[in-house]
Every structure is written in C-alpha cells, then in structure tokens.
N, C-alpha and C positions, 0 to 999 in steps of 0.2 A: 504493500500500499504506499502511495507516494505522499507521505505527510509533509515533505519539504515544500510542497506547493501551497499549503494552507497558511492562512494568516494567523498571527498570534492572538491569543486572548488579550483584550484591553484591560490591563490591571487597573488603570485609573478609573475607567467607567465601572468596572466591577466593584471597586472600593466605594465609589460614590453611591452606587445602588445599595450595597450592604450597609453603609453608614446611614443611609436613609431609613432602611428597615430597622436598624439599631435604635434610631431616635424615636421611632414609633412602636417599638417592640412591646412596651407595656400594654398599649391599646390593642395591638395585634394579638397578644397572648390572652387577653380577656375574652376574645372572640373565638378562641379555639376550644374544641371539645375536651382536649387533653392539653394542659399547660406545658410549655417547654422551658428548658433552662434558658437563662438570660443570654442574649447575644452579646457577649463581652468583647472588649477590645482585643483580648488575646485570641478569642475564637476567630474574629474577623482577620486579624493579622496572620494567623496560621492558614486560613483559607487562601489569602492572597499569596503567601509563600508557596502553597501547593500549586496555584496557577502559574506562578513564575517557573517552578520546577517543570510543570507540564509543557510550558512554552519551550523550555530548553530541550526537552525530550522530542517534541515535535520538530524542532529545528534540526535535530540530529537524525530524524527519520526513524525514531524508536517506535515500534509497535507494541503497545501495552499488552496485547493479547498474544504476542509471540511467546515462545518458551523463555527467550532471553528477557522479554519485557515484563514478565510477571513480577519480578523483584521490584521493578520501578512502580508497578501498580500498588504493591504493598507499601512502598516508600511514600507514596502519596498519602496513604492513611496515617503513616507515622508522622508526616509533616502536619497534617490536619490536626492531630492530637498534641504533638510535642513541638512543632516548629523544626527549624534546622539547627538550633543551638545544640552542640554535642554534650554540653554539661547538663542541659535539661534532659536530653535523651538518656544519659546515664542514670539520672534520677528515676526514670521510668523503665529501667532495664528489664525488670521482671514482666511488666505489662507489655513491653515490646516483644519479648519472647513468647508470651501467651498469645498475643495477636498473630504472630508468625505461625504458631502451631495451628490455630483455628483456621486461618486463611489457607494454609497449605492443605488442610483436610477438605476444604470446601470449594476452592477455586476451580478445580479440574472440570467439573461438570458445567459450571457456568462458562468457563473459557471455551470448552468444546462447543457449547451451544452458540456462543457469540461468533466463533470462527465459521461455523456452518451458515449462519444467517445474516451476518452484518453487511454483506454485499448485495443482498436481494431484499425485495419487499420494502415496506414502509420503514424508513429510518427512525421515525418517532416511536413506532411500535417496538422495534428492536431495542432502542434506548430504554423504553419504559419496562420491557421485560427484564433487561439486565438490572435495572434499578429495583424492581420488585423482587427479583431473585436475591439480590444483595441485602435488601431490607427485611424480607420476611424471615420468620423463624425456621431454623436456626440461622442467625445473621452471618454475613460473610466476615465481618470484622468484630472484634470484641467491643469496640466503641467507634463512634464517628461514622456510622453507616450512612446517615442522611447526607452529611457534608461530603464525604468521599464519594458516595454514590452519585451525587449531583455533578461533581466534577468529572467523573468517568463517563456518565451518560452524555455530558457535553462533548467530551472527547469523541464519543461514538457519533454524535450528530455532526460535529465539524468534519469528521473523517468522510462523511457523505455529503459534504458541502451544504449542510443545513445549519442555521443559526443556533446558538446555545440558549439554554434557559438559565438566567440568574435571578435570584429572588429580588423582587422590588416591593415597595410598600403596598402597591395596589394588587399584587398577586400573591403576597406572602401567606395570607390566610388560606387561600385555595390550595397552594402547594403543601403547606404543613398539615392541613386537614386530610388531603388524599394520602399523604405519606403516612400519617398516623393510622389510617384505615388499612393500608397495605401492610404495615408493620404488625398489626394485631389480628388481621383477618386472613392473610394469605400465608399459611404455614406449610411451606414445601421447599425442598432443596432442588427440585427439578425445574429448570427454566423452561418456559413455554407451556407448562401444564396449567396450574392454578393461575400463574401470572398472566398468561395469555388470555384465559377464558373468563377471569373474574371481572365483575363490574368495575371494581376499583382500578384494575390494570387498564381496561379500556378507557375509563375516565382520565387516567393519568396520561395516556398517549394523546388524547384529544387536548388535554390541558397543555401539554408541552407544545403541540402544534400551534395552539392559539397564543401562547405566552412567550415563545422563543423570540429572540430579538438580535439581529445582526449588529446592533450598536455595541455589543460586548466583544466584538472582534476588531482588531486593528484594521484600518483601511489600507488597502494595497497602495504601494507607492507607484 
C-alpha cells in the first residue's frame, strides 16, 4: 500500500478541535448515558503525540497491519497512554507488559480480517468494524481503546483516500454514545460477525461517513 502518497494529519487542526471539546466537556459529559473520564491536558497531549508518530510512520510507508507494522500499532497505544517520555514509560513498565500480552493474544484475528477486507467495499464500514472489534469485550488493549481505536480507524480511512473523523464539540456526544453502546453490547472477538451485523455497528459506519472531515488532513503543496 502506497502510504507515501497520502497527506499528513493536521496536528494543529486536531488540537484545536480537541481543545474545543475539552472546554465543553462538562456539558458534553452531562448528556451522555455513561459519564466519561475528564478530557485532561495530558490525554489531549498524548493523542497529539500519537498522531505525530503516525505521520512519521506514514511518511516512511509503514503499513500498520503488516507483520512488521504490528509493533508500531501497539506503540500507538503506548503513546496514547504514556506519551513518548521514557521515564514515564518506565513508571508504567508492568502495565506496558500487560498491554503487550493482551494485544499479542488478540490482534491476529483482527489483523487477518483487516488484510482481507481493507481494499474492497465501503471504507467506512471497514473502519467501523475494526473499531468495534477493538472496543468490544474482550478489548484489544488493556486501556485506551477508544482513543487508539479512533486513531487507527482514521489511518484505515486515509489509506482509502477518505477523510478522518476527529471529535468536535458538535459531534462528541454522538461519537461517545455509539462507542459506549459498542463497548457494552457487542461482545465478540471475531471481526465482521457481531460488529458487522449489529445496529450499533451500522450506526457507527453511517456516523463516520457523515462526520468525517478532510480539514484534519494537511493540504497538499
């Protein structure tokens, strides 16, 4: 897959959008069926670091779902949780090892499904099935499944020349509500089964299509 031809994610616009959500998060949280943890500066900073890391991978032509790229996919989750500071990473050494074990046990089936399906059919459907497969029980990662899953589904969309979805104040409630339903309703480790056929999975694919926005990609020179 020729990722070198794709534009980078716009870190500035992503930050602007997430900071907007952060400012309104108390109001957003009150409207959710299940309240979420605060969107702290640290969480936003780590998400931005993860997008910078992904930009670097795409610039090098790294395929996250190749056998060689699976380590980088896991590293995205580590960055989402701990950032890139090695001292912080060492403080969470046991958690990192636990995350690696869980990821290694689960990624194989998800990866195989993505490889078979990512070049055909509706890219929003493919991205939503990956997301549902990562988010449903048992989850792909120990923590940070929503945040990492959003970044990786955007990678899948961009790889098909589709715009990404980044949470904005006006779409945050819809995104978090559907994500919560997927997390607690779709309990399968088989991509394309429950994730494909569930009402929540179909709603999420439609939500992505309606809410994705090319403004979160850098303009080509």
